[in-house]
C-alpha positions as CSV (number, residue, x, y, z in Angstrom):
1,M,-7.8,-23.0,6.9
2,G,-5.1,-24.4,9.2
3,Y,-3.7,-22.9,12.5
4,K,-0.8,-20.4,12.5
5,G,0.6,-19.8,15.9
6,Q,2.2,-16.4,15.6
7,S,1.3,-12.7,15.8
8,A,-0.2,-11.5,12.6
9,V,0.2,-7.8,12.5
10,T,3.4,-5.8,12.9
11,S,3.3,-2.4,14.6
12,A,2.5,0.6,12.4
13,M,5.2,3.2,11.9
14,A,2.9,6.2,11.3
15,H,-0.7,7.0,12.1
16,T,-3.2,9.7,11.3
17,T,-4.0,11.9,14.2
18,S,-7.1,13.6,12.8
19,S,-8.8,14.2,9.5
20,S,-6.5,17.1,8.7
21,C,-3.3,16.5,10.6
22,Y,-1.0,13.7,9.8
23,K,2.1,12.3,11.5
24,M,5.1,11.4,9.5
25,Q,7.8,9.0,10.7
26,A,10.7,7.6,8.8
27,S,11.6,3.9,8.8
28,P,14.0,2.9,11.6
29,I,16.5,2.5,8.8
30,L,16.8,6.3,8.7
31,L,17.0,7.4,12.2
32,L,18.0,11.0,11.3
33,V,14.4,11.8,10.4
34,G,12.2,12.3,13.5
35,L,8.5,12.5,14.0
36,A,6.9,15.6,12.6
37,Y,3.5,17.0,11.9
38,V,2.9,17.9,8.3
39,C,-0.3,19.9,8.6
40,P,1.2,23.1,7.3
41,V,2.4,21.3,4.2
42,F,-0.8,19.7,2.9
43,G,-4.3,21.2,2.6
44,E,-7.1,19.8,4.8
45,R,-9.1,18.3,2.0
46,E,-8.9,14.5,1.3
47,I,-10.6,13.5,-1.9
48,R,-11.1,10.0,-3.3
49,A,-10.1,9.8,-6.9
50,N,-12.3,6.7,-7.4
51,G,-11.3,6.2,-11.1
52,T,-11.9,9.8,-12.1
53,F,-8.4,10.2,-13.5
54,S,-7.9,6.7,-14.9
55,D,-7.0,8.0,-18.3
56,R,-3.9,9.9,-17.0
57,K,-0.9,9.0,-19.2
58,Y,2.0,7.1,-17.6
59,Y,5.4,6.2,-19.0
60,S,5.9,2.8,-17.3
61,S,4.4,0.3,-14.9
62,I,6.4,-1.4,-12.1
63,N,5.8,-4.8,-10.6
64,V,7.4,-7.6,-8.6
65,T,7.9,-11.3,-9.4
66,N,6.6,-12.9,-6.2
67,G,2.9,-12.0,-6.2
68,G,0.4,-14.5,-5.2
69,P,-1.2,-16.9,-7.8
70,W,-4.9,-16.3,-7.1
71,G,-7.3,-13.7,-8.3
72,T,-7.6,-11.4,-11.3
73,W,-6.3,-7.9,-12.1
74,T,-9.0,-5.4,-11.3
75,W,-9.1,-1.6,-12.3
76,T,-6.7,1.2,-12.4
77,D,-6.9,4.2,-10.1
78,M,-4.7,7.2,-10.8
79,C,-3.7,10.5,-9.1
80,P,-4.7,13.7,-10.9
81,E,-2.3,15.3,-13.3
82,H,0.7,16.8,-11.5
83,F,0.0,14.8,-8.4
84,Y,2.2,12.0,-7.1
85,A,1.9,9.4,-4.3
86,T,3.9,10.5,-1.3
87,G,2.3,8.3,1.4
88,Y,0.2,5.1,1.8
89,S,-1.9,3.1,4.1
90,V,-3.0,-0.5,4.1
91,K,-6.1,-2.5,4.9
92,V,-5.1,-5.6,6.9
93,E,-7.1,-8.3,8.6
94,E,-5.7,-9.1,12.0
95,Y,-4.7,-12.7,12.7
96,R,-7.7,-14.7,13.7
97,G,-6.1,-18.0,14.8
98,A,-7.7,-21.3,13.6
99,S,-9.9,-19.7,10.9
100,D,-9.5,-18.3,7.4
101,D,-7.0,-15.4,7.4
102,T,-6.5,-13.0,4.5
103,A,-3.9,-10.6,5.8
104,L,-3.4,-7.7,3.3
105,N,-6.7,-6.7,1.7
106,G,-6.0,-3.2,0.2
107,I,-3.4,-0.5,-0.5
108,R,-4.3,3.2,-0.6
109,L,-2.0,5.9,-2.0
110,F,-2.1,9.5,-0.9
111,C,-1.3,11.9,-3.7
112,I,-0.2,15.5,-3.4
113,Q,0.6,18.1,-6.0
114,I,4.2,18.7,-6.9
115,N,5.8,21.9,-5.6
116,S,2.7,22.9,-3.6
117,T,2.7,23.8,0.0
118,N,-1.1,23.8,0.3
119,S,-2.1,20.8,-1.8
120,A,-5.4,18.9,-1.6
121,V,-4.7,15.2,-0.8
122,Y,-6.2,12.7,-3.3
123,T,-6.5,9.0,-2.4
124,V,-6.3,6.2,-4.9
125,E,-6.6,2.5,-4.1
126,S,-8.0,0.3,-7.0
127,D,-10.0,-2.7,-5.7
128,S,-9.8,-3.7,-2.0
129,G,-10.9,-6.8,-0.2
130,K,-13.7,-6.8,2.4
131,F,-11.7,-7.8,5.5
132,G,-9.6,-5.8,7.9
133,Q,-9.2,-2.2,8.9
134,W,-7.3,0.7,7.3
135,S,-4.0,1.7,9.0
136,G,-2.6,5.1,9.6
137,I,-0.6,6.8,6.8
138,T,3.1,6.2,6.3
139,W,4.7,9.2,4.5
140,C,7.9,9.7,2.7
141,P,10.0,12.2,4.7
142,T,10.5,14.0,1.4
143,G,9.8,13.2,-2.2
144,F,7.5,10.6,-3.7
145,L,7.1,6.8,-3.8
146,T,9.3,5.4,-6.6
147,S,9.6,1.6,-6.1
148,F,8.3,-1.2,-3.8
149,Q,8.7,-4.7,-2.3
150,L,5.8,-7.1,-1.6
151,K,5.7,-9.6,1.3
152,V,3.9,-12.7,0.2
153,E,3.3,-16.1,1.8
154,E,3.8,-19.0,-0.6
155,P,0.9,-21.4,-1.2
156,Q,0.4,-23.6,1.9
157,G,-1.3,-26.6,0.4
158,I,-4.1,-27.9,2.6
159,L,-3.4,-25.2,5.2
160,D,-4.6,-21.6,5.3
161,D,-3.3,-19.3,2.5
162,T,-2.9,-15.5,3.0
163,A,-1.0,-14.5,-0.2
164,A,0.2,-10.8,0.1
165,N,0.8,-9.7,3.7
166,S,2.7,-6.4,3.6
167,I,4.4,-3.8,1.4
168,K,7.3,-1.4,1.7
169,F,8.3,1.5,-0.5
170,R,11.4,3.4,-1.5
171,C,11.0,7.2,-1.8
172,S,12.8,9.4,-4.3
173,S,14.8,10.8,-1.4
174,G,16.2,7.3,-0.8
175,A,14.2,6.6,2.4
176,I,12.6,3.2,2.8
177,I,9.2,3.2,4.6
178,E,7.1,0.4,5.9
179,G,3.8,0.5,7.9
180,T,1.5,-2.1,9.3
181,G,1.2,-5.5,7.7
182,G,0.7,-9.2,8.2
183,S,3.6,-11.4,9.6
184,F,3.4,-14.3,7.2
185,G,5.6,-14.8,4.2
186,D,8.8,-13.1,2.9
187,Y,9.7,-10.1,0.9
188,G,10.8,-10.6,-2.6
189,G,13.1,-8.4,-4.7
190,W,12.5,-4.7,-5.4
191,S,10.5,-3.6,-8.3
192,N,12.1,-1.4,-11.0
193,S,12.1,2.3,-10.0
194,C,10.3,5.2,-11.5
195,T,13.1,7.1,-13.2
196,R,11.2,10.3,-13.5
197,G,8.5,11.9,-11.4
198,G,7.1,9.2,-9.2
199,I,4.3,6.6,-8.6
200,C,1.0,8.0,-9.8
201,G,-1.4,5.1,-9.9
202,I,-2.2,1.6,-8.8
203,E,-3.9,-1.6,-9.9
204,T,-4.5,-4.6,-7.6
205,K,-4.9,-8.3,-8.2
206,Q,-7.7,-9.6,-5.9
207,E,-9.2,-13.0,-5.3
208,P,-12.9,-12.3,-4.8
209,Y,-14.6,-13.5,-1.6
210,H,-16.0,-17.0,-1.9
211,N,-17.7,-18.1,1.3
212,I,-16.9,-19.4,4.7
213,F,-16.1,-22.9,3.4
214,I,-13.5,-21.8,0.9
215,D,-10.0,-20.4,1.7
216,D,-9.8,-16.7,0.8
217,T,-6.7,-14.7,0.2
218,A,-7.9,-11.2,-0.9
219,L,-5.0,-9.2,-2.3
220,N,-2.4,-11.3,-4.1
221,D,-0.4,-8.8,-6.2
222,V,-0.2,-5.1,-7.2
223,R,1.4,-3.0,-9.8
224,F,2.0,0.7,-9.8
225,F,2.3,3.3,-12.6
226,C,5.0,6.0,-13.1
227,C,4.2,9.5,-14.4
228,D,6.3,12.5,-15.4
């Protein structure tokens, strides 16, 4: 629970503007794609999958090697059949100074139906920690999420641990997108990529909340599932 003297949250690259209209902005890596409203593309309904489609078949799972050491794998949440993740948001606890920080607490995927111009939007997120606020949505300019990198702080000994801090994705179009996240730690290598279709599900590794006297880290690791 030691002190960390730096800003904890980076600026978001995309935010929701209302319950039915989303803004989409590409990473600064791809400056050719500007800010655009995508209301005409997606329907106005946002539906939580909440494990309803957990039996959907997938052909592979993708993971990284630098996940945090604490916690246990929780439960799988999947997009409906023929839906794929094309955007995401994160739940991040802002830096609190000389107290127990947890940084990244949750990841929520936004799934749309392939080849549809009026798709409902399903959200999937597996288990999330109790701290922080959900960010706006960061969308792929086109295509679906296919691989990811995780930003993780290594164990700090007697000082405060935060484990996972942020995440970035590569889209099937080649765009790399990154939204809000904590500032501690470093990105590891890229996961394998979905070779067909795209990311269609998520499972998180969470350290459960202890109490105010024990160092908490919340989200430590994540894996995603690839569907045709």
